[in-house]
C-alpha angles and dihedrals in degrees: 000000000000125000116271135199112227121178091340095311126110112229118197131184099259096190093052094048094042095049091045087057091051099258128129122232122213131183114222106202095187092065097021090234140123125242119204115194128181 
């Protein structure tokens, strides 16, 4: 998925970029947040 500009903000695919840099991406449902760990 390519980056997009929505309402003046640039949105990028965080999982794709993070994993390409060797990090793991985890969804934390308790806090509804994403954890990125390298």
